[in-house]
C-alpha positions as CSV (number, residue, x, y, z in Angstrom):
1,M,66.3,-20.6,18.3
2,S,63.8,-20.2,21.2
3,I,65.1,-19.7,24.6
4,Q,63.0,-21.5,27.0
5,N,63.8,-20.8,30.9
6,G,67.7,-19.6,29.9
7,N,67.9,-22.9,27.7
8,N,67.8,-23.3,24.2
9,V,65.3,-25.2,22.8
10,M,65.1,-25.9,18.8
11,L,61.1,-27.8,18.0
12,R,60.3,-26.1,14.1
13,D,62.4,-26.5,11.5
14,S,63.1,-22.7,11.4
15,E,64.9,-23.0,15.3
16,W,66.4,-25.9,14.2
17,S,68.2,-24.4,11.3
18,T,70.3,-22.6,13.3
19,I,72.5,-25.7,13.3
20,D,71.9,-26.9,9.7
21,G,74.9,-28.9,8.4
22,E,76.8,-28.4,11.7
23,P,77.7,-32.0,13.7
24,S,76.3,-32.0,17.0
25,K,77.1,-34.4,19.8
26,V,74.1,-35.9,22.0
27,I,74.3,-36.3,25.2
28,D,70.8,-37.3,25.9
29,F,67.6,-38.9,23.7
30,V,64.6,-39.1,26.0
31,P,62.0,-40.9,24.3
32,M,57.8,-40.2,23.8
33,A,57.4,-42.5,21.8
34,S,58.2,-46.7,21.1
35,V,59.2,-48.7,18.9
36,Q,56.9,-52.0,19.1
37,N,57.6,-54.5,16.7
38,G,58.8,-52.3,14.3
39,K,56.1,-49.6,14.2
40,V,56.2,-46.5,16.3
41,I,54.1,-45.9,18.7
42,T,53.0,-42.1,19.8
43,L,51.3,-40.5,22.7
44,S,49.1,-38.4,20.5
45,V,50.1,-36.5,17.1
46,A,50.6,-33.4,18.9
47,T,53.4,-34.8,20.9
48,P,57.2,-34.7,19.4
49,Y,58.7,-38.2,19.3
50,A,61.5,-37.7,21.7
51,S,63.9,-34.9,22.7
52,I,67.7,-35.0,22.5
53,T,70.2,-32.9,24.6
54,L,72.9,-31.5,21.9
55,E,76.3,-30.4,22.2
56,C,77.5,-28.2,18.9
57,K,79.8,-25.8,18.5
58,K,78.0,-23.3,16.6
59,I,75.9,-22.3,20.1
60,P,77.9,-22.3,23.4
61,N,75.0,-23.4,25.6
62,K,73.6,-27.1,25.3
63,I,70.2,-27.5,22.9
64,K,67.2,-29.2,23.4
65,G,65.9,-30.2,20.6
66,F,62.4,-31.7,19.9
67,V,62.4,-34.8,17.2
68,T,59.1,-34.0,15.1
69,N,59.8,-36.7,12.3
70,K,59.3,-40.6,12.7
71,V,61.8,-41.6,10.7
72,D,64.2,-39.1,12.4
73,F,62.9,-41.0,16.0
74,A,63.0,-44.5,14.2
75,N,67.2,-43.8,13.7
76,L,67.3,-42.8,17.0
77,W,65.6,-45.1,18.7
78,L,67.8,-47.3,16.8
79,A,71.3,-46.2,17.9
80,F,69.9,-45.9,21.6
81,K,67.5,-48.3,22.3
82,E,68.3,-51.3,19.9
83,R,72.1,-51.3,19.1
84,G,73.2,-48.9,22.1
85,I,76.2,-47.0,22.7
86,S,79.0,-48.4,24.6
87,D,81.4,-46.2,27.0
88,N,84.1,-45.8,23.9
89,E,81.4,-44.3,21.9
90,E,79.2,-41.0,21.1
91,V,76.4,-40.2,18.8
92,V,76.9,-37.5,16.7
93,I,74.3,-36.2,14.3
94,F,73.8,-33.7,11.4
95,W,70.6,-31.9,11.0
96,T,70.3,-30.5,7.4
97,T,67.9,-29.6,4.4
98,K,70.9,-29.2,2.4
99,N,71.8,-32.8,1.1
100,Y,68.2,-34.2,-0.3
101,K,68.8,-36.3,-3.4
102,Y,66.9,-34.2,-5.4
103,K,66.9,-30.4,-5.0
104,F,63.1,-30.2,-5.4
105,L,62.9,-32.3,-1.9
106,K,64.0,-29.4,-0.3
107,F,60.1,-27.8,-1.0
108,F,58.9,-30.7,0.9
109,S,61.2,-30.9,4.1
110,A,58.1,-30.4,6.4
111,F,57.9,-33.7,6.1
112,L,60.9,-35.5,5.3
113,P,63.5,-36.4,8.1
114,K,66.4,-34.1,8.3
115,I,68.8,-36.0,11.2
116,W,71.5,-38.3,9.8
117,V,72.5,-40.3,13.1
118,M,75.8,-41.7,13.5
119,I,77.7,-43.8,16.5
120,C,81.2,-43.1,16.5
121,P,84.3,-43.4,18.3
122,K,84.5,-41.5,21.8
123,G,86.0,-37.7,20.5
124,A,85.2,-38.3,16.8
125,F,83.2,-35.0,17.6
126,E,85.9,-33.2,19.1
127,I,87.9,-33.9,15.7
128,M,85.6,-33.0,13.3
129,T,84.9,-29.8,15.3
130,D,88.2,-28.6,16.2
131,S,91.5,-28.7,14.1
132,T,94.0,-28.2,16.5
133,W,92.6,-31.3,18.7
134,K,94.9,-34.3,18.8
135,P,96.9,-32.6,15.7
136,E,99.3,-36.2,15.8
137,L,96.5,-37.6,14.1
138,T,96.6,-36.9,10.3
139,G,95.6,-38.1,6.9
140,E,93.9,-42.0,7.2
141,A,94.6,-42.3,11.1
142,R,92.5,-38.8,11.1
143,W,89.4,-39.5,9.3
144,N,89.3,-43.4,11.2
145,A,88.8,-41.5,14.1
146,E,85.8,-39.7,13.3
147,K,84.5,-41.8,10.7
148,P,81.1,-43.4,12.0
149,I,81.0,-47.3,13.5
150,V,77.8,-47.4,12.2
151,D,75.2,-44.7,10.7
152,W,71.4,-44.0,9.7
153,K,71.2,-41.7,7.2
154,P,67.3,-41.0,5.8
155,G,67.2,-42.6,2.2
156,V,66.1,-38.9,0.5
157,M,69.8,-37.9,1.2
158,E,72.8,-38.2,-0.2
């Protein structure tokens, strides 16, 4: 993980891999590109599509991640800009290279999407990451409190 001005910053896959497979709550989404008529419009090929500020239990401080894959950006755009997030919802993501449908795809992961975007009920992130949080919720009730309301999983993922 790169440290810039005291902040945890993730740009390259090697930095993102620190949280591979861990749920992360998206606190802020800052697009540097846009979507017009279903097409992603970028500032330049050298500019990331967006930055996201994350909370992940594996890292003690907030993390700034830069989104460099077009599909990952489009899915975040769909969640935040097109659908929108209500006050009783939160966005949870999983960044991973572990869940591709075919194992050989991992060799091409530099070019493939890696972010599964989920809009969940508020508090779902805590339920996913802390087994002692809301202990009164068990079984199906606990699952219903954390399961996605809607999600965008890249087609290359299981």
